C-alpha positions in Angstrom: 135.5 115.5 27.4 136.3 112.6 30.0 137.0 114.7 32.4 134.2 117.3 31.8 132.3 114.1 32.4 133.9 113.0 35.5 133.8 116.5 36.5 129.7 117.1 35.9 128.8 113.5 37.8 131.2 115.0 40.6 129.6 117.7 41.0 126.2 116.1 41.0 126.9 114.0 43.4 128.0 116.3 45.6 124.7 118.6 45.2 122.7 115.2 46.2 124.8 114.5 48.6 124.4 118.0 50.1 120.8 117.6 50.4 119.2 120.0 53.4 116.7 119.7 55.7 114.8 121.6 54.8 115.0 120.2 50.9 113.3 116.9 52.7 110.5 118.7 54.2 109.9 120.6 51.1 110.0 117.1 49.2 105.5 116.2 50.8 105.1 119.4 52.6 101.5 118.7 52.9 102.5 115.5 54.8 104.8 117.8 57.1 102.0 120.3 57.7 99.1 117.8 57.0 100.0 114.1 58.9 98.1 111.5 59.8 98.8 108.4 61.3 98.9 106.9 57.6 101.2 109.1 56.3 103.7 110.1 58.2 105.5 107.2 59.0 106.8 107.1 54.9 108.0 110.9 56.6 109.7 109.6 59.4 111.3 107.2 57.0 112.7 109.6 54.7 114.0 111.8 57.3 115.8 108.8 59.6 117.3 107.1 56.6 118.8 110.4 55.5 121.3 110.8 58.4 121.4 114.3 58.6 122.1 115.2 62.2 119.4 117.7 62.7 117.4 114.8 62.6 116.4 114.3 65.8 116.4 117.9 67.0 113.6 118.3 64.4 111.9 115.8 65.4 111.5 117.4 68.9 110.3 120.1 67.9 107.8 118.8 65.9 106.5 116.2 68.3 106.5 119.5 70.9 104.5 121.7 68.4 107.2 124.2 68.1 107.5 124.2 63.8 105.6 126.9 61.9 104.9 127.1 58.3 105.5 130.5 56.7 102.6 131.1 54.4 104.4 133.2 51.1 106.4 130.3 50.2 105.4 127.2 52.6 109.4 127.1 54.2 109.3 125.5 57.6 111.0 126.7 60.8 111.1 126.5 64.7 108.7 129.4 66.0 110.1 131.2 69.4 107.1 132.9 69.9 107.7 136.3 70.4 104.4 138.5 71.5 102.2 138.4 69.0 104.5 136.6 66.2 107.2 134.3 66.2 110.6 135.0 65.9 111.7 132.1 62.7 114.7 129.7 63.3 116.4 127.9 60.5 115.5 123.6 61.3 118.9 122.8 59.8 121.3 125.1 62.0 118.7 127.1 64.3 120.1 130.5 63.3 117.8 133.3 63.5 115.5 133.5 60.5 113.8 136.5 61.1 110.4 137.4 62.1 107.2 136.9 61.3 103.6 137.5 61.9 100.3 135.8 63.6 99.2 135.8 60.1 102.5 135.3 58.2 102.7 131.4 59.8 100.9 128.7 60.5 101.5 127.0 63.3 101.5 123.0 63.0 99.9 120.7 65.8 100.5 117.2 65.1 97.4 115.6 66.7 98.3 113.0 69.5 98.8 109.5 67.7 101.2 111.3 64.9 103.3 112.7 68.1 103.3 109.1 69.5 104.6 108.0 65.7 107.3 110.8 65.7 108.1 109.8 69.8 108.7 106.6 68.7 111.0 107.7 65.7 113.2 109.9 68.5 113.8 107.3 70.5 115.8 105.4 67.1 118.2 108.6 67.7 118.0 108.9 71.4 119.0 105.5 72.2 122.7 106.0 70.4 122.5 109.9 72.3 126.0 111.1 73.5 123.9 112.3 76.6 123.1 108.7 78.9 120.6 110.8 80.4 118.6 110.6 77.2 119.6 106.6 76.3 118.3 106.0 79.3 114.7 107.9 78.6 114.9 106.5 75.3 114.4 103.1 77.0 111.9 104.1 80.4 110.0 105.4 76.9 110.1 101.9 75.4 109.7 100.3 79.1 106.6 102.4 79.3 105.0 101.8 75.3 107.1 98.3 74.3 106.3 97.8 70.1 107.2 95.5 67.7 109.2 98.3 65.6 111.5 99.4 68.8 113.4 95.8 69.0 115.2 96.2 65.4 116.6 99.9 66.8 117.3 98.7 70.1 119.3 96.0 69.0 121.4 98.1 66.5 122.2 100.1 69.5 123.5 98.0 71.4 127.3 97.8 69.8 127.7 100.9 70.6 126.8 101.1 74.6 129.7 102.1 76.4 127.8 102.4 80.0 127.2 98.9 81.5 124.8 99.8 83.1 122.5 101.0 80.4 124.0 97.9 78.1 122.3 95.7 81.0 118.9 97.5 80.6 119.2 97.3 76.7 119.5 93.7 76.7 117.1 93.0 79.0 114.1 94.8 77.1 115.8 94.0 73.9 115.0 90.0 75.6 111.5 91.9 76.9 110.2 93.0 73.5 111.5 89.4 71.7 109.1 87.7 73.8 106.3 89.5 73.1 107.1 90.7 69.5 109.6 87.8 68.4 109.1 86.7 64.3 110.4 83.4 65.5 108.3 81.1 67.2 110.6 78.5 68.7 113.4 82.3 69.7 110.0 83.6 70.9 109.3 80.4 73.0 113.2 80.6 74.3 113.0 84.3 75.5 109.3 83.7 76.7 111.5 80.6 79.1 114.2 82.8 80.3 111.5 85.0 81.8 110.3 82.0 84.1 113.2 82.8 86.3 112.8 86.9 86.1 110.2 88.5 88.7 110.8 91.9 87.6 107.9 93.9 87.2 108.4 94.2 83.2 109.1 90.6 83.3 105.6 89.2 84.9 104.2 92.3 82.7 104.6 91.0 79.9 104.3 87.6 80.6 100.6 88.9 81.4 99.9 90.7 78.3 100.9 87.5 76.3 98.2 85.9 78.0 95.7 88.8 78.0 92.9 87.2 76.9 88.9 88.3 75.6 85.8 86.6 76.8 84.1 85.1 73.6 80.7 83.7 73.0 79.4 81.6 70.0 77.5 78.4 69.1 80.6 76.5 69.5 84.1 76.9 69.5 86.3 77.3 66.9 88.7 75.2 66.2 90.9 76.8 65.6 91.1 79.0 68.8 93.3 79.5 71.2 91.3 78.7 73.9 92.2 80.2 78.2 89.3 78.4 79.6 86.1 77.7 79.3 83.1 79.7 80.9 79.9 78.0 82.2 77.7 81.0 82.8 75.8 81.4 86.0 79.4 80.9 87.8 81.0 83.2 89.7 83.5 83.4 86.4 80.5 84.6 84.6 77.2 85.1 86.1 74.2 83.9 84.4 73.2 87.9 83.2 76.0 89.0 82.3 76.4 85.7 79.8 73.0 86.6 78.4 74.2 90.6 77.6 77.1 88.6 76.0 74.9 86.5 73.7 72.7 90.0 73.3 75.8 92.1 72.2 77.1 88.9 70.1 73.8 88.9 67.8 72.8 85.7 69.7 69.7 87.0 71.6 66.9 89.3 71.3 67.7 91.5 74.3 65.2 92.1 77.4 62.7 94.5 78.1 62.6 95.6 81.3 60.1 97.0 83.4 60.4 100.1 82.9 60.4 99.9 79.2 56.7 97.6 80.2 55.2 100.1 82.3 56.1 102.9 79.9 55.0 101.2 76.9 51.4 100.2 78.8 51.2 103.9 79.9 51.2 104.6 76.3 48.4 102.2 75.6 46.0 103.1 78.1 42.5 103.7 76.5 39.5 104.6 78.3 41.3 103.1 81.3 42.2 100.0 79.6 45.2 98.1 78.4 43.5 96.0 75.6 40.9 93.7 77.2 42.5 94.2 81.3 41.4 96.9 83.2 44.3 99.7 83.9 43.6 99.4 87.9 44.3 95.6 87.4 47.9 96.3 86.2 49.6 96.6 89.9 51.9 93.7 89.9 54.3 92.3 88.0 52.6 89.5 86.4 49.4 91.1 85.5 51.5 94.1 83.7 53.9 91.1 82.3 50.2 89.2 80.7 49.2 92.4 79.5 52.8 93.5 77.6 52.5 89.8 76.1 49.1 90.9 74.7 49.6 93.4 72.6 52.9 93.2 71.8 52.5 91.4 68.7 49.6 93.3 68.2 51.6 97.1 68.3 55.2 95.4 66.9 56.9 95.7 70.1 60.0 93.2 70.9 59.0 90.4 72.7 59.4 89.6 76.1 62.1 86.9 77.0 60.9 84.5 79.1 63.6 82.8 81.9 63.1 79.7 80.5 63.9 81.4 77.0 67.3 82.6 78.9 67.9 79.2 80.2 67.9 77.8 76.8 70.2 80.8 75.1 72.7 79.9 77.6 72.5 76.5 77.0 72.9 76.3 73.4 75.9 78.8 73.3 79.7 78.4 74.3 81.3 80.6 76.2 85.1 81.0 76.9 88.1 83.4 77.2 90.5 83.7 74.0 94.3 84.5 74.3 94.9 87.5 72.2 97.9 85.3 70.9 96.9 83.0 68.1 99.8 80.7 69.0 98.9 77.6 71.8 103.1 77.2 72.0 103.7 80.4 72.8 101.0 80.8 75.4 101.7 77.5 77.2 105.4 78.7 77.6 103.5 82.1 78.8 102.0 80.1 81.7 104.9 77.9 82.4 107.0 80.6 83.0 104.2 83.3 84.7 103.4 80.1 87.3 107.2 80.0 87.8 108.1 83.5 87.9 104.8 83.3 90.7 106.4 81.3 92.5 109.5 82.7 93.1 107.9 86.1 94.1 106.2 84.3 96.9 109.3 82.8 98.1 110.9 86.7 97.9 107.9 88.1 99.5 108.3 85.3 102.6 111.7 86.2 102.6 110.7 90.4 102.5 108.2 89.3 105.4 110.7 87.6 108.0 113.1 89.9 107.4 110.6 93.1 108.2 110.1 90.8 111.1 113.6 90.1 112.3 114.1 94.3 111.5 111.2 94.7 113.9 111.8 92.5 116.3 115.3 93.9 116.7 113.6 97.3 117.6 111.3 95.7 120.0 114.5 93.9 121.5 116.6 97.6 121.8 113.6 99.2 123.1 113.2 96.3 125.8 116.7 95.0 127.1 116.6 97.9 129.2 112.9 97.1 131.3 114.0 93.2 131.1 116.6 93.9 133.5 115.4 96.9 135.8 111.7 94.7 136.1 113.8 91.4 136.4 116.2 92.5 139.4 114.1 94.7 140.6 110.7 93.5 139.8 109.4 97.3 139.1 106.6 97.8 137.0 108.3 101.0 135.3 105.6 103.2 133.1 108.5 105.4 132.4 110.6 103.6 130.5 109.3 105.0 126.8 109.9 108.5 128.1 114.2 107.4 129.2 113.8 106.3 125.1 112.6 109.5 124.3 115.5 111.3 126.2 117.7 109.4 124.1 115.8 110.1 120.6 115.9 113.9 121.7 119.0 113.9 123.3 120.7 112.2 119.8 117.9 115.3 118.6 120.2 117.4 120.4 123.5 116.1 119.6 122.7 116.7 115.9 121.9 120.1 116.1 125.2 121.1 117.7 128.0 119.0 115.4 126.2 119.0 112.0 128.7 115.9 110.7 126.1 113.3 110.8 128.4 110.8 111.1 130.1 112.6 114.2 127.1 113.3 115.9 125.8 109.9 115.7 129.1 108.6 118.0 129.0 110.9 120.3 125.2 110.6 120.7 125.1 107.5 121.4 127.1 107.6 125.0 125.7 110.8 125.6 122.3 109.3 125.7 123.4 106.5 127.5 125.2 108.9 130.1 122.0 111.7 130.2 119.5 108.8 130.7 122.0 106.6 133.2 121.8 109.3 135.4 118.2 110.1 135.2 117.2 106.6 136.1 120.0 106.9 138.8 118.1 109.9 140.1 115.0 108.5 139.6 115.6 104.9 141.5 117.1 107.3 144.5 114.4 110.0 145.0 111.6 107.4 143.7 111.7 103.8 143.3 113.9 102.9 146.5 111.7 104.6 149.2 108.5 102.5 147.0 110.2 99.2 147.4 107.7 95.3 147.3 105.1 98.1 146.8 104.0 97.7 143.0 101.3 99.3 142.7 102.3 102.4 144.3 105.7 102.2 142.0 102.9 101.4 138.8 100.8 104.9 140.2 104.3 106.7 140.7 106.3 105.9 137.5 103.4 106.9 135.2 102.7 110.4 137.0 106.7 110.5 136.2 106.0 109.6 132.6 103.7 112.4 131.7 105.8 115.3 133.6 108.8 114.1 131.6 106.4 114.1 128.5 105.1 118.0 129.5 109.2 118.8 129.8 109.9 117.7 126.6 106.8 119.3 125.2 107.8 122.4 127.2 111.5 122.7 126.0 110.9 121.4 122.6 107.0 122.2 121.4 104.9 119.5 120.3 105.9 119.5 116.5 108.4 116.3 115.6 111.9 116.7 115.4 114.3 115.4 112.8 117.0 112.9 113.5 118.6 112.2 110.5 121.1 109.4 109.6 124.2 109.9 108.1 124.1 109.3 104.7 125.8 105.4 104.4 122.9 104.8 105.9 120.7 106.4 103.6 118.6 104.0 100.8 118.0 99.9 100.8 119.6 97.1 100.1 117.5 95.9 97.2 117.5 92.3 95.9 115.2 92.6 93.4 111.5 93.9 93.1 110.3 91.8 96.1 113.2 91.7 98.5 114.8 94.6 99.5 115.4 96.4 103.4 116.4 99.7 103.8 120.3 99.9 105.7 118.5 101.8 108.7 117.0 99.2 109.6 119.8 96.8 108.6 121.6 99.0 111.2 119.7 98.7 114.2 119.9 95.0 114.0 123.6 95.3 114.4 123.5 97.9 117.2 121.0 95.6 119.0 123.1 92.1 117.8 125.9 94.3 119.7 124.0 95.5 122.6 123.1 91.2 123.2 126.7 90.6 122.9 127.4 93.6 125.4 125.3 92.5 128.1 125.7 88.8 127.8 129.7 89.7 128.5 128.4 92.2 131.6 126.1 89.7 133.1 128.6 86.7 132.8 132.1 88.2 132.7 131.7 90.8 135.4 131.6 91.1 138.9 129.0 93.8 138.5 127.3 90.8 136.4 128.2 88.4 139.1 126.4 90.3 141.7 123.2 90.8 139.5 122.7 87.3 139.0 123.2 86.8 142.3 120.4 89.5 144.1 118.3 88.5 141.1 118.5 84.9 142.1 118.4 85.2 145.9 118.2 88.7 147.7 119.2 88.0 151.1 122.1 85.4 150.1 123.7 87.9 148.5 123.7 90.4 151.4 124.7 87.8 153.7 127.8 87.1 151.3 128.9 91.0 151.7 126.8 92.0 148.1 125.5 95.6 148.8 121.4 94.5 147.1 120.2 98.7 147.0 123.4 99.1 145.6 123.1 96.3 142.9 119.7 98.2 142.1 120.5 101.4 142.3 123.0 100.4 139.0 121.1 98.1 137.2 118.1 100.8 137.2 120.8 103.3 135.7 121.7 100.3 133.6 118.5 100.0 132.1 117.6 103.6 131.8 120.8 104.3 129.8 120.2 101.0 127.5 116.9 102.6 126.5 118.9 106.0 125.8 121.2 104.2 123.8 117.6 102.7 122.3 115.2 105.8 121.6 118.5 107.0 119.2 118.5 104.1 117.0 114.3 104.5 117.4 114.5 107.9 116.4 116.7 107.7 113.6 113.9 105.2 112.2 111.1 106.6 113.6 109.9 110.6 114.6 111.5 112.1 117.5 107.8 113.5 119.8 107.3 113.8 123.1 105.2 110.8 122.9 107.1 108.2 121.0 108.6 106.6 124.0 104.3 106.0 124.7 104.5 104.1 121.3 106.9 101.2 122.7 106.1 101.0 126.0 103.1 98.5 125.5 105.5 96.2 123.1 108.2 96.6 125.6 106.4 95.3 128.5 104.9 92.3 126.2 108.0 90.9 124.7 109.5 91.2 128.5 106.6 89.0 129.9 105.7 86.4 126.5 110.3 86.5 126.7 110.2 85.9 130.5 111.2 88.1 133.2 114.6 89.0 133.6 116.5 86.8 131.2 118.5 88.8 128.3 117.4 85.2 126.0 114.5 85.2 126.9 114.0 89.0 125.7 115.3 88.1 122.6 112.5 84.9 121.9 110.4 87.4 123.2 110.7 90.0 120.6 111.3 87.8 117.9 107.8 86.2 118.7 106.2 89.9 118.9 107.8 91.2 115.3 107.3 88.0 113.6 103.2 87.7 114.9 102.4 91.6 114.3 104.4 91.5 110.4 102.3 88.4 109.9 99.0 89.6 111.2 99.7 92.9 108.6 100.0 91.0 105.9 96.7 89.3 106.4 95.3 93.0 107.0 97.3 95.4 105.9 94.9 98.3 106.5 94.0 98.2 109.7 97.0 98.7 112.3 95.0 98.7 115.1 93.3 95.7 114.2 96.9 94.1 113.8 97.3 95.0 117.2 94.2 94.3 118.8 94.8 90.8 117.2 98.2 90.3 119.0 97.8 91.0 122.3 94.7 88.3 122.4 97.1 86.3 120.9 100.0 86.9 123.7 97.3 87.2 126.5 96.4 83.1 125.2 100.2 82.8 124.7 100.5 83.8 128.6 97.7 81.1 129.7 99.4 78.3 129.0 102.8 79.4 129.6 102.6 81.8 131.9 106.3 82.6 132.9 106.8 83.1 129.2 109.0 81.3 126.4 112.9 81.3 128.5 111.3 81.0 132.0 113.9 81.2 134.8 115.4 78.7 136.7 115.9 77.7 140.2 115.0 79.9 143.1 114.5 83.1 141.3 111.5 81.1 139.2 109.5 81.2 142.8 110.6 84.2 143.2 
């Protein structure tokens, strides 16, 4: 008997533990077929507590409206549409369980509220899903729609998390949820204070949600109210009419009678050409209509007209304030302090971000202008075709990239090749045109302007008018992200490094080589340099070629960042001349200083007026014109004989 009793108990326990998902659903089928936000929670609790591995898949199907109920026996299946009917699949193992016609099953279509509750329950399973992508999706869902009941499942999933990045995200979300929904005030305040050092959008959003407030009105401010701030009717925060509307909506004052309602009431009261004792013809002014309405309002049961004096009296006798939705003053005070700290850090990083953008832009302007600074400083030639040498360099990089598909190798080959092509073009231009127009600046300007137009047309004939891609290597993709505010693209960092390398290279050439010595000699005193055996004509040719070659390399760098078209040079020629003139003609350090000033100035103006780039450029030009009036020789003016040349 004892053995038989043990066997029966064992069999009963085994049967109980073998309860299937279908059995759980049949325990309360109406809660599955016709759920509501109020009843679905209990059903979901039983499903989650069952520990059955097939529950997450069922919840996904239920949320997606893919579950059907067979009318004949009330069993639930996953229904796969098949013509007019459905192919039925078992809710436990997904095995095919036959086919049902359109009238044999009822499609379950939970409403949006129920689907939201199911989604919250599903997140508990997804937080521990073996697939990292699903765990990440669950975290995204929590971030988009946070709730207090997500704290415990999130913390419970921390111990089994194997992915370090996901673990950090889970811990972060748990802290954010604790700050917003935590039940322990002290722990909640500690979590809020920690958010003061966090400038992420998610953290600031939580602080703003804690500090959410509602405008309220009453005879007096209740003592238990957690007041965000008081409001004065008639101020910018609470206009007079808006304040009176609040009184009306709260039932503390009668509504105003509009002019349209007054006219309608008077029109309805006209009898024999009169409204009461007043002839209808005399009601042409607001004052007359108001008097006639006031005279008949009480007799006809119309709402009385509210005078301006009555409005002022009602506003003065009531209190207006904004009330925090959070009732604990200590929590809101901590959130205000944390948000103030976070916003201060955001402003600091925004300033750093603008500085990085300005440095990046300055490096682009420096690359575009340094070649012009050399030719303009040594030869005094206003080369309006300098932008087209930038364009030629960019197209050289494009051609190399079409022939060499490896982007890194093509970039390595394109830089020296662009220098060679534009160096040769610059030498040819100097030999064929520039040297014949020496000391004739107006003719030189017109000639180089015509050459720029011709080069643009040649580029259009060869490459067409569409922008051509100049793709950067994969290791330059993406950006260096410090936080949600501060970041810079790797391609911009590369251009900045390239600008530094060119600065160092040009300084070495000008100060450590014979060519640099001869260039400096010709720049300072061409006549004396010629008497010392230096050929100024040869130096001018090499200098013009060097400046053009540097422009070609700049074109490759700029093409990686901007569009490559036949007109791209015109986008940089004005900034290049401004950089050279502002920095100081013929001076490398001056060009660097000019590029830095223009880059910072442009980003600073764009920060004040981000929606109007043309206006920003106009203001920049006006500033530069004013700057030149006070310092006509530029930031770094040349000294000695060259300064007076």
